[in-house]
NUMITI-650104 format. One record per residue (C-alpha): residue in one letter; x, y, z negated. Coordinates in Angstrom, 1 decimal. Layout:
<sites>
site res: A, u: X, v: Y, w: Z
...
</sites>
This chain:
<sites>
site res: X, u: 0.3, v: -0.2, w: -0.1
site res: X, u: 1.2, v: 3.4, w: 0.9
site res: X, u: 1.1, v: 6.5, w: -1.2
site res: X, u: 0.0, v: 9.2, w: 1.7
site res: X, u: 1.4, v: 12.7, w: 1.1
site res: X, u: -2.0, v: 14.0, w: 0.3
site res: X, u: -2.7, v: 11.5, w: -2.4
site res: X, u: 1.2, v: 12.8, w: -3.4
site res: X, u: -0.1, v: 16.1, w: -3.6
site res: X, u: -2.6, v: 15.7, w: -5.7
site res: X, u: -1.0, v: 13.8, w: -8.4
site res: X, u: 0.8, v: 15.6, w: -11.6
site res: X, u: 2.0, v: 12.8, w: -13.5
site res: X, u: 5.8, v: 13.4, w: -14.1
site res: X, u: 6.5, v: 15.8, w: -17.3
site res: X, u: 10.3, v: 15.1, w: -17.6
site res: X, u: 12.5, v: 17.5, w: -16.3
site res: X, u: 14.2, v: 17.1, w: -12.6
site res: X, u: 17.8, v: 18.8, w: -12.9
site res: X, u: 19.7, v: 20.4, w: -9.8
site res: X, u: 23.4, v: 21.1, w: -10.4
site res: X, u: 24.9, v: 23.4, w: -8.1
site res: X, u: 28.3, v: 23.9, w: -6.9
site res: X, u: 29.9, v: 26.2, w: -4.2
site res: X, u: 29.4, v: 23.7, w: -1.4
site res: X, u: 25.5, v: 24.5, w: -2.1
site res: X, u: 26.1, v: 28.1, w: -1.3
site res: X, u: 28.5, v: 27.3, w: 1.5
site res: X, u: 25.9, v: 24.9, w: 3.1
site res: X, u: 23.0, v: 27.9, w: 3.0
site res: X, u: 25.0, v: 30.2, w: 4.2
site res: X, u: 27.7, v: 29.2, w: 6.2
site res: X, u: 27.7, v: 32.3, w: 8.8
site res: X, u: 27.7, v: 34.7, w: 5.3
site res: X, u: 25.0, v: 36.7, w: 3.6
site res: X, u: 22.5, v: 38.8, w: 5.7
site res: X, u: 25.4, v: 41.1, w: 6.2
site res: X, u: 27.4, v: 39.2, w: 7.4
site res: X, u: 29.7, v: 39.1, w: 4.4
site res: X, u: 31.6, v: 35.5, w: 3.7
site res: X, u: 31.2, v: 33.5, w: 0.8
site res: X, u: 34.6, v: 32.8, w: -0.9
site res: X, u: 36.1, v: 29.5, w: -2.0
site res: X, u: 38.9, v: 29.3, w: -4.4
site res: X, u: 40.9, v: 28.4, w: -1.5
site res: X, u: 40.6, v: 32.0, w: 0.0
site res: X, u: 39.2, v: 34.1, w: -2.3
site res: X, u: 42.2, v: 36.1, w: -2.4
site res: X, u: 42.7, v: 36.8, w: 1.1
site res: X, u: 38.9, v: 37.5, w: 1.4
site res: X, u: 38.1, v: 39.7, w: -1.4
site res: X, u: 41.8, v: 41.0, w: -0.7
site res: X, u: 43.3, v: 40.9, w: -4.0
site res: X, u: 46.9, v: 40.3, w: -2.7
site res: X, u: 48.4, v: 43.2, w: -3.8
site res: X, u: 46.7, v: 43.1, w: -7.5
site res: X, u: 48.1, v: 39.1, w: -7.3
site res: X, u: 51.7, v: 41.2, w: -6.5
site res: X, u: 51.4, v: 43.4, w: -8.7
site res: X, u: 51.8, v: 40.8, w: -11.8
site res: X, u: 55.7, v: 40.1, w: -10.6
site res: X, u: 55.3, v: 36.5, w: -10.7
site res: X, u: 55.3, v: 34.1, w: -8.0
site res: X, u: 52.8, v: 31.2, w: -7.5
site res: X, u: 52.9, v: 27.5, w: -5.8
site res: X, u: 49.1, v: 27.9, w: -5.1
site res: X, u: 46.7, v: 30.1, w: -3.4
site res: X, u: 43.9, v: 29.0, w: -5.5
site res: X, u: 42.6, v: 31.8, w: -7.3
site res: X, u: 41.3, v: 29.7, w: -10.3
site res: X, u: 44.8, v: 28.2, w: -11.0
site res: X, u: 46.3, v: 31.6, w: -10.5
site res: X, u: 43.8, v: 33.3, w: -13.1
site res: X, u: 44.6, v: 30.7, w: -15.8
site res: X, u: 48.3, v: 31.3, w: -15.2
site res: X, u: 48.0, v: 34.9, w: -16.0
site res: X, u: 46.0, v: 34.0, w: -19.0
site res: X, u: 49.2, v: 32.5, w: -20.7
site res: X, u: 50.4, v: 35.8, w: -21.0
site res: X, u: 48.9, v: 39.3, w: -23.3
site res: X, u: 50.4, v: 41.6, w: -20.8
site res: X, u: 48.2, v: 40.7, w: -18.1
site res: X, u: 45.0, v: 41.4, w: -19.7
site res: X, u: 44.5, v: 44.6, w: -17.8
site res: X, u: 45.2, v: 42.7, w: -14.5
site res: X, u: 42.7, v: 40.0, w: -15.2
site res: X, u: 40.0, v: 42.7, w: -16.1
site res: X, u: 40.9, v: 44.3, w: -12.4
site res: X, u: 41.0, v: 41.1, w: -10.7
site res: X, u: 37.0, v: 40.5, w: -12.8
site res: X, u: 36.0, v: 44.1, w: -11.7
site res: X, u: 36.8, v: 43.4, w: -7.9
site res: X, u: 35.1, v: 39.8, w: -7.9
site res: X, u: 32.1, v: 41.3, w: -9.3
site res: X, u: 32.1, v: 44.2, w: -6.7
site res: X, u: 32.3, v: 41.8, w: -4.1
site res: X, u: 29.8, v: 39.4, w: -5.1
site res: X, u: 27.3, v: 41.8, w: -6.2
site res: X, u: 26.7, v: 43.5, w: -2.8
site res: X, u: 25.9, v: 40.4, w: -1.0
site res: X, u: 22.4, v: 40.1, w: -0.1
site res: X, u: 20.2, v: 36.9, w: 0.8
site res: X, u: 19.0, v: 37.3, w: 4.6
site res: X, u: 15.3, v: 38.0, w: 5.4
site res: X, u: 14.3, v: 34.5, w: 6.5
site res: X, u: 14.0, v: 31.6, w: 4.3
site res: X, u: 17.1, v: 29.9, w: 3.0
site res: X, u: 18.3, v: 26.3, w: 1.3
site res: X, u: 18.0, v: 28.4, w: -2.2
site res: X, u: 14.4, v: 29.5, w: -1.3
site res: X, u: 13.2, v: 26.2, w: -0.4
site res: X, u: 14.8, v: 24.5, w: -3.3
site res: X, u: 13.1, v: 27.1, w: -5.8
site res: X, u: 9.8, v: 26.5, w: -4.1
site res: X, u: 10.6, v: 22.7, w: -4.6
site res: X, u: 10.6, v: 22.6, w: -8.1
site res: X, u: 8.5, v: 23.2, w: -10.9
site res: X, u: 8.3, v: 25.1, w: -14.3
site res: X, u: 9.7, v: 22.0, w: -16.2
site res: X, u: 12.9, v: 21.7, w: -13.9
site res: X, u: 16.1, v: 23.1, w: -13.8
site res: X, u: 18.4, v: 24.8, w: -11.7
site res: X, u: 22.1, v: 24.9, w: -13.1
site res: X, u: 25.1, v: 26.6, w: -11.5
site res: X, u: 28.6, v: 26.9, w: -11.3
site res: X, u: 28.3, v: 29.3, w: -8.6
site res: X, u: 28.7, v: 33.2, w: -9.0
site res: X, u: 26.9, v: 34.9, w: -6.1
site res: X, u: 23.7, v: 36.1, w: -6.6
site res: X, u: 21.6, v: 34.2, w: -4.1
site res: X, u: 19.8, v: 31.9, w: -6.7
site res: X, u: 18.8, v: 34.7, w: -8.5
site res: X, u: 17.6, v: 37.1, w: -5.5
site res: X, u: 15.6, v: 33.7, w: -4.1
site res: X, u: 13.9, v: 33.1, w: -7.6
site res: X, u: 12.7, v: 36.7, w: -7.6
site res: X, u: 11.6, v: 37.0, w: -4.0
site res: X, u: 9.5, v: 33.7, w: -4.6
site res: X, u: 8.5, v: 34.6, w: -8.1
site res: X, u: 4.5, v: 35.4, w: -7.0
site res: X, u: 4.0, v: 32.1, w: -5.6
site res: X, u: 3.8, v: 30.3, w: -8.7
site res: X, u: 5.1, v: 28.8, w: -11.7
site res: X, u: 9.4, v: 28.1, w: -10.7
site res: X, u: 12.2, v: 26.1, w: -12.2
site res: X, u: 14.4, v: 27.7, w: -14.7
site res: X, u: 17.8, v: 29.0, w: -13.9
site res: X, u: 20.8, v: 28.1, w: -16.0
site res: X, u: 24.3, v: 29.9, w: -15.3
site res: X, u: 26.9, v: 27.7, w: -16.4
site res: X, u: 29.9, v: 29.6, w: -15.6
site res: X, u: 28.2, v: 33.0, w: -15.6
site res: X, u: 26.4, v: 35.4, w: -12.5
site res: X, u: 27.0, v: 38.5, w: -10.7
site res: X, u: 23.4, v: 38.9, w: -11.4
site res: X, u: 23.0, v: 38.1, w: -15.0
site res: X, u: 24.0, v: 40.7, w: -17.7
site res: X, u: 23.5, v: 39.6, w: -21.6
site res: X, u: 23.8, v: 40.8, w: -25.0
site res: X, u: 26.2, v: 39.7, w: -28.1
site res: X, u: 23.2, v: 37.6, w: -28.8
site res: X, u: 23.0, v: 35.3, w: -25.7
site res: X, u: 20.0, v: 36.8, w: -24.3
site res: X, u: 19.7, v: 37.0, w: -20.7
site res: X, u: 18.9, v: 40.0, w: -18.2
site res: X, u: 18.6, v: 39.8, w: -13.9
site res: X, u: 19.9, v: 42.1, w: -11.8
site res: X, u: 20.9, v: 44.8, w: -14.9
site res: X, u: 24.6, v: 45.6, w: -15.5
site res: X, u: 24.3, v: 47.6, w: -18.3
site res: X, u: 21.6, v: 49.0, w: -20.7
site res: X, u: 19.6, v: 47.7, w: -24.2
site res: X, u: 18.6, v: 44.4, w: -24.4
site res: X, u: 14.7, v: 44.5, w: -25.2
site res: X, u: 14.7, v: 41.6, w: -27.0
site res: X, u: 17.8, v: 42.6, w: -29.9
site res: X, u: 18.2, v: 46.3, w: -29.2
site res: X, u: 22.0, v: 45.2, w: -28.9
site res: X, u: 23.9, v: 46.6, w: -25.4
site res: X, u: 23.8, v: 44.6, w: -22.3
site res: X, u: 26.8, v: 43.3, w: -20.4
site res: X, u: 27.6, v: 41.7, w: -17.2
site res: X, u: 27.7, v: 37.9, w: -17.8
site res: X, u: 31.6, v: 36.7, w: -18.5
site res: X, u: 33.0, v: 34.6, w: -15.2
site res: X, u: 36.7, v: 33.9, w: -16.1
site res: X, u: 37.0, v: 31.0, w: -18.0
site res: X, u: 41.2, v: 29.7, w: -17.9
site res: X, u: 41.4, v: 26.1, w: -16.6
site res: X, u: 43.7, v: 24.9, w: -19.4
site res: X, u: 41.0, v: 26.6, w: -22.1
site res: X, u: 37.6, v: 26.5, w: -20.9
site res: X, u: 36.0, v: 27.8, w: -24.5
site res: X, u: 32.2, v: 27.9, w: -23.3
site res: X, u: 31.1, v: 28.0, w: -26.8
site res: X, u: 33.0, v: 31.0, w: -27.6
site res: X, u: 30.8, v: 33.4, w: -25.1
site res: X, u: 27.0, v: 33.6, w: -26.4
site res: X, u: 25.6, v: 33.4, w: -23.3
site res: X, u: 27.4, v: 30.6, w: -21.7
site res: X, u: 27.2, v: 28.8, w: -24.7
site res: X, u: 23.5, v: 29.0, w: -24.6
site res: X, u: 23.3, v: 27.6, w: -21.1
site res: X, u: 25.5, v: 24.8, w: -22.1
site res: X, u: 23.2, v: 23.8, w: -24.8
site res: X, u: 20.5, v: 24.0, w: -22.5
site res: X, u: 21.9, v: 22.1, w: -20.3
site res: X, u: 22.7, v: 19.1, w: -22.5
site res: X, u: 19.5, v: 19.0, w: -23.6
site res: X, u: 17.6, v: 18.7, w: -20.0
site res: X, u: 19.9, v: 16.2, w: -19.2
site res: X, u: 19.3, v: 13.9, w: -22.0
site res: X, u: 15.4, v: 13.9, w: -20.9
site res: X, u: 16.2, v: 14.3, w: -16.7
site res: X, u: 14.6, v: 11.7, w: -14.7
site res: X, u: 17.1, v: 12.3, w: -11.7
site res: X, u: 20.1, v: 14.6, w: -11.4
site res: X, u: 20.7, v: 16.3, w: -8.2
site res: X, u: 24.3, v: 17.4, w: -7.4
site res: X, u: 24.1, v: 19.9, w: -4.5
site res: X, u: 27.6, v: 20.8, w: -3.4
site res: X, u: 29.7, v: 20.3, w: -7.0
site res: X, u: 32.9, v: 18.4, w: -6.4
site res: X, u: 33.9, v: 18.5, w: -10.5
site res: X, u: 37.2, v: 19.4, w: -9.9
site res: X, u: 40.1, v: 18.5, w: -12.3
site res: X, u: 39.5, v: 22.2, w: -13.3
site res: X, u: 36.4, v: 21.6, w: -14.7
site res: X, u: 37.0, v: 18.8, w: -16.8
site res: X, u: 35.8, v: 20.2, w: -19.9
site res: X, u: 32.5, v: 20.9, w: -17.8
site res: X, u: 32.4, v: 17.2, w: -16.7
site res: X, u: 33.0, v: 15.8, w: -20.2
site res: X, u: 30.4, v: 18.3, w: -21.8
site res: X, u: 27.6, v: 16.6, w: -19.0
site res: X, u: 29.1, v: 13.2, w: -19.7
site res: X, u: 28.9, v: 13.3, w: -23.6
site res: X, u: 25.1, v: 14.8, w: -23.0
site res: X, u: 24.3, v: 12.2, w: -20.3
site res: X, u: 25.6, v: 9.3, w: -22.9
site res: X, u: 26.2, v: 5.2, w: -22.0
site res: X, u: 25.4, v: 4.5, w: -18.4
site res: X, u: 23.7, v: 1.2, w: -20.0
site res: X, u: 20.8, v: 3.0, w: -20.9
site res: X, u: 20.3, v: 5.0, w: -18.1
site res: X, u: 18.8, v: 2.0, w: -15.9
site res: X, u: 15.9, v: 4.1, w: -14.8
site res: X, u: 17.4, v: 7.4, w: -14.2
site res: X, u: 18.4, v: 8.2, w: -10.9
site res: X, u: 21.4, v: 10.1, w: -9.5
site res: X, u: 21.5, v: 12.4, w: -6.4
site res: X, u: 24.1, v: 14.0, w: -4.7
site res: X, u: 24.1, v: 16.2, w: -1.7
site res: X, u: 27.5, v: 16.2, w: -0.2
site res: X, u: 29.9, v: 15.6, w: 3.0
site res: X, u: 32.5, v: 14.2, w: 2.1
site res: X, u: 32.6, v: 9.9, w: 2.2
site res: X, u: 30.3, v: 7.8, w: 0.1
site res: X, u: 33.3, v: 6.0, w: -1.7
site res: X, u: 34.7, v: 9.3, w: -2.8
site res: X, u: 31.8, v: 10.6, w: -4.1
site res: X, u: 31.2, v: 7.5, w: -5.9
site res: X, u: 34.4, v: 7.5, w: -7.3
site res: X, u: 33.8, v: 11.0, w: -8.6
site res: X, u: 30.2, v: 10.2, w: -10.4
site res: X, u: 31.0, v: 6.7, w: -10.8
site res: X, u: 30.5, v: 7.7, w: -15.0
site res: X, u: 27.1, v: 8.7, w: -14.5
site res: X, u: 25.5, v: 6.0, w: -12.2
site res: X, u: 24.1, v: 3.0, w: -13.1
site res: X, u: 24.6, v: 0.1, w: -11.0
site res: X, u: 22.6, v: 1.2, w: -7.5
site res: X, u: 20.7, v: 4.1, w: -9.0
site res: X, u: 22.1, v: 6.7, w: -6.3
site res: X, u: 21.5, v: 8.5, w: -3.2
site res: X, u: 23.4, v: 10.4, w: -1.1
site res: X, u: 22.5, v: 12.9, w: 1.6
site res: X, u: 24.6, v: 15.1, w: 4.0
site res: X, u: 21.8, v: 17.8, w: 4.2
site res: X, u: 19.2, v: 19.3, w: 1.4
site res: X, u: 16.2, v: 18.4, w: 4.0
site res: X, u: 16.9, v: 14.8, w: 3.9
site res: X, u: 17.1, v: 14.7, w: 0.1
site res: X, u: 14.2, v: 13.7, w: -2.7
site res: X, u: 13.5, v: 17.4, w: -3.0
site res: X, u: 13.7, v: 18.1, w: 0.5
site res: X, u: 11.2, v: 15.6, w: 1.4
site res: X, u: 8.6, v: 15.5, w: -1.9
site res: X, u: 8.4, v: 19.4, w: -2.5
site res: X, u: 7.6, v: 19.8, w: -6.2
site res: X, u: 6.5, v: 16.3, w: -6.5
site res: X, u: 9.6, v: 14.6, w: -7.2
site res: X, u: 8.6, v: 12.8, w: -9.9
site res: X, u: 6.0, v: 11.8, w: -8.9
site res: X, u: 7.5, v: 10.5, w: -5.8
site res: X, u: 9.9, v: 8.7, w: -8.3
site res: X, u: 6.9, v: 7.1, w: -10.4
site res: X, u: 5.2, v: 6.0, w: -6.9
site res: X, u: 8.2, v: 4.2, w: -5.7
site res: X, u: 10.6, v: 3.2, w: -8.6
site res: X, u: 7.8, v: 2.2, w: -11.2
site res: X, u: 4.5, v: 1.1, w: -9.0
site res: X, u: 6.5, v: -0.3, w: -6.4
site res: X, u: 4.5, v: 1.4, w: -3.8
site res: X, u: 5.3, v: 2.9, w: -0.6
site res: X, u: 5.6, v: 6.9, w: -0.3
site res: X, u: 5.2, v: 9.0, w: 2.7
site res: X, u: 7.9, v: 12.3, w: 3.3
site res: X, u: 6.3, v: 15.1, w: 2.9
site res: X, u: 9.0, v: 18.0, w: 4.0
site res: X, u: 8.7, v: 21.5, w: 3.3
site res: X, u: 8.9, v: 23.4, w: 6.7
site res: X, u: 12.2, v: 24.8, w: 7.3
site res: X, u: 11.3, v: 26.8, w: 10.7
site res: X, u: 8.9, v: 29.4, w: 9.2
site res: X, u: 9.2, v: 32.8, w: 7.6
site res: X, u: 9.0, v: 32.8, w: 3.9
site res: X, u: 5.4, v: 33.8, w: 4.4
site res: X, u: 4.2, v: 30.7, w: 5.9
site res: X, u: 6.4, v: 29.0, w: 3.3
site res: X, u: 4.5, v: 30.4, w: 0.3
site res: X, u: 1.3, v: 29.7, w: 2.1
site res: X, u: 2.3, v: 26.0, w: 2.9
site res: X, u: 3.5, v: 25.7, w: -0.8
site res: X, u: -0.2, v: 27.0, w: -2.3
site res: X, u: -1.9, v: 23.5, w: -1.8
site res: X, u: 1.0, v: 22.5, w: -4.5
site res: X, u: 0.5, v: 25.3, w: -6.8
site res: X, u: -3.3, v: 25.3, w: -6.7
site res: X, u: -3.3, v: 21.8, w: -7.8
site res: X, u: -1.1, v: 22.4, w: -10.8
site res: X, u: -3.3, v: 25.2, w: -11.9
site res: X, u: -6.0, v: 23.0, w: -12.4
site res: X, u: -4.6, v: 20.1, w: -13.8
</sites>
């Protein structure tokens, strides 16, 4: 027996969250030609050249054996005499990323935001403002997923109590009255002390809770680099033993070889409970928008055949909203 897409739309059964973890590869896949104005999205390997940080790096008077910005920044953190240089580097990065804008047409981030519900979470390691911008311009269609920023974000500011504020760099927190300041972006590789920053610490605390309760984790364009070993350890401690994850599913969206991806995420995968896709639109979220949990129950618990129902990717944003409306109407009436 097959569960039709109409039947799937009418179902609201899954209360556990679907968690998506975004890395640089997700933003690159969404914006391969740059932002609305053609501004290119930097990766750690070309960030210095693309943003134009060469002279600032040279002013340190040091020779570096790498062009990876994160590794260079980590070395600059070894000596307090570079504190002003580190501040200026962060300011230049803020300036570049803050100037990036979503194209007018729907992007992968719009599809992602629209395809998840309030119970779901998107956790990103990326500095770019695209996820915040997509969340904002789709805010009126219905309840959207919660966003977590694990390495800070140029579109997010905070206060000393860790309260988040979108698209405001300075001001006064409307929750506690403390001053607002940009969220921290830079964490040296050797010692990523997330717990020392109130906002980042809260983001990781929420992520740990979500990972313990999620039924599916989608890892989109995040390569789990060696520089993020502390982040991986935090996620693994929340995920726990794979022997106790015999019903949960790991989904990976990445262009790397399957053997490489399986090796990277092996500590999170229970036997054969994983899927790998090279494109977002082939993913579980892409084929079962706002109903990933229901599709999961139908296929893996009830052993039913299911019908894909992909969100149209050749329309404008208003047409996307109109298409999603039938899902939201069901959710409002449940």
